[in-house]
C-alpha positions in Angstrom: -43.9 232.8 -79.3 -46.4 234.7 -81.5 -46.3 232.0 -84.2 -46.5 229.3 -81.7 -49.4 230.8 -80.0 -51.2 231.3 -83.3 -50.6 227.7 -84.5 -51.8 226.4 -81.2 -54.9 228.4 -81.0 -55.9 227.5 -84.6 -55.8 223.9 -83.3 -58.0 224.6 -80.3 -55.0 224.7 -77.8 -53.7 227.2 -75.5 -49.9 227.4 -74.5 -48.9 228.9 -71.3 -46.9 231.6 -72.9 -46.2 235.4 -72.7 -48.4 237.8 -74.5 -45.3 239.4 -76.0 -44.4 237.9 -79.4 -40.9 239.1 -79.1 -39.9 236.7 -76.3 -38.5 233.4 -77.4 -39.6 230.0 -76.0 -36.2 229.5 -74.3 -36.3 233.0 -72.8 -39.9 232.6 -71.7 -39.1 229.2 -69.9 -35.8 230.2 -68.3 -37.2 233.5 -67.1 -40.0 232.0 -65.1 -42.8 232.3 -67.6 -45.6 234.5 -66.5 -48.9 234.3 -68.5 -52.5 235.3 -68.1 -53.2 231.9 -66.5 -50.4 231.9 -64.0 -52.9 231.8 -61.0 -54.4 228.6 -62.5 -51.4 226.8 -63.9 -48.4 228.4 -62.2 -45.2 229.5 -63.8 -44.1 227.8 -67.1 -40.9 226.5 -65.4 -43.1 224.6 -63.2 -44.3 222.4 -66.3 -40.8 221.7 -67.6 -39.8 218.1 -67.3 -36.4 218.3 -69.0 -34.0 220.7 -70.7 -31.4 219.6 -73.2 -28.7 222.4 -73.4 -25.2 223.2 -74.6 -23.1 224.3 -71.6 -20.7 227.3 -71.8 -17.8 224.8 -72.1 -19.6 223.1 -75.1 -20.9 220.0 -73.4 -24.4 218.7 -74.3 -26.3 218.2 -71.0 -29.6 216.8 -70.2 -31.1 218.5 -67.1 -33.9 216.8 -65.4 -35.0 215.5 -62.0 -32.4 212.6 -62.2 -29.4 214.4 -64.0 -27.7 217.6 -63.2 
């Protein structure tokens, strides 16, 4: 997340992300996602529209409002 935050800030953007550079994007989103702006924008998982994952059985799944 540290590299992603740095790249975004250099372009004038802010990503709702953790302050810990050791947390991955996937870990941050699936763990709820707490940031300094949580009181303004909510949890990171609130902003996710869709996930594309590989299930434990090896299936590729799209997870969104309409599927799964």
